[in-house]
N, C-alpha and C positions, 0 to 999 in steps of 0.2 A: 481192115477191122471185120476180121470173122466172127461171127456169132460163136463158132465152135470154139472159141479160145476164152469164150466167158465163162465165169462162174455164177452157178445160182444159189447160194447157201442160204437155208430157210431163216434165219433171222433178218439179215439185210433186205430178202426178199418180201416179208411179213411188213415191214417199214415200209419199203416202196408201196407195196400194195393199201396199206394204210394214208401214205399220201397220195396217191392217186384218188382214194375214196374220199378225202378232203377236198381235193380240187374240183373233182367232177359232180360227187354227189351233196357235197354240203352247200346248200343255197343261200344259207347268211354269210356273207364275206366280212372278214374283220382283217386289219392289219396284220392279225396273225396268221393269217392264211399264207402268207409268204414262208412260213416256216416249215409248209407240208412238199413244197419242191426240195428242202435240204436232205431228204433221205434217196428221193429219185436221183437227184443230182448225184450224190456220195457214190451213190450204188453203179451207174454208168461211169463216173469218172475212175472207179475203182476198177474198173475192169478194163477201161481203155489206157488208162496213164502207166500201167504196167508193161502194157505193148510196147510203148514208144520210148520210155525213161527207165533208167535204173534207179532202184532205190538210194537216194540221196536226200539230205536236207532241202535241198532246193526243189526237187521234183514234187517233195511231201507239201512243200510251202506253196508251189503253184499249185496242186489240187485243192490245198485249201482254199486259196484266192477263187479258184476258179469254181468252187462250190458255194461260198459264202456271197461273192460280189452279184451274181442273179438273185440269189434269196433276197438281198439287200434292197435291189432295184425292185423286184417284186412287192416287197412289205412297202417301201417307200410311194410307189404307185397305189397301193390299196389304202394308203394313208391318204394321200392327196383324192383319192377318189372318193373314198367314203366319207371324208371331209373330218376326220378323227380330231378331237380336241389336244389341244397340246396341255399337257400337266403342267401346272404351274408351279413357280419355285418353290411355294410352302410345302408342297408334297414332294417333290422330286429335286432338290438342288442341284446347279451346275457343279458344284463341287462332288456331289454324291454321284454324279453321272460320270465325270471323269475318274472317279475312283472305281466305279464299276468298269468302266471302259478299260483301265489301266488292267485290274485285275483280269478280267476275260482275256486280254491281250498276252498277259503273262501266261494263264492257262493254255491259251493256241500255241505259244510259244514251247511250252513244255511238252504239249501233247504231238507237235511237230519234232522235236527231239526225239521222244518216246520211238514213235513210229519210225523215224530215219533210222535209227540205231538199234534196235532190239535183234537179237540173234536169228539167223533165219531157220535153224533147226529145229526139229518137233521130237522129243526125246522121251515123252513119259505119256501115259493112258489119258491124262487130264488135256494135255497138249493136243493129242488125237482127238479128243470128244470136242475140244473148241474147232477145230480144223472142220470137225463134222457140222458144228452148227455156225459158224461165220467162214468157213471156206480156207482156202490154202492160206499161207502164212503171207506172201505177197499181196494179195487181193485184200486180206485183214487189214494189213499196215496201210495200204491206203485208203480203205473203207473208214476204218477207225479214225485216222487224220482228217479225212473228209467230214465224216459225218460230226464229232465231238469238236475237231478244230474248227470246222465251217461254223458249228452253231457259236462256239466261243468269239470266234471272228464278227459272226452277225449281230451279236450282244454288243461287241464292241463297236462297230460301225453304226448302229441303230442308236447307240447312247449317245454316240458324237454327233449325229444326225439329230436328235433331239436337242441336244444343246444348241448347236446351229440353229435350226428351225426357231426355237424359242428366242435366241438373241436379236434375228431376223425379225421375227413376227412381232412380240411383245417389246421390243429395243432393250435397251441397257438397262 
């Protein structure tokens, strides 16, 4: 995993610095602090995964899972450590949580398909400008899927966790 093969485009790098700022400089921790790890992991996996995998639906989905699962674990850990209150059913019903989780899952699936099956070539000036801002196409595909698909998957898993925790804690 040579560092010379890594890409450092400005937009993903600024998001990484923002995530690091939130993790290390902000002293008030909230359950949403787990979201700060999302751009960091997306950047790392967008550089690592193209070295070892070709761009297929499975490799993109694996990247999304590798990005979102640690973020979910960190968010759940912070919820438990900070004793975050459980939203009651009147504010956010189980049906609404399931619908939000389903919608986020569909969005994540669409992002995975788009990232896996977009063309590899860059033919116009807008595309070249995008490569300057977001890096080469292979990096961008993995980063886009990791960042946005990971965020959608994170929303899915946290909504399902909310329903599960509420049913266990508050009873049926």
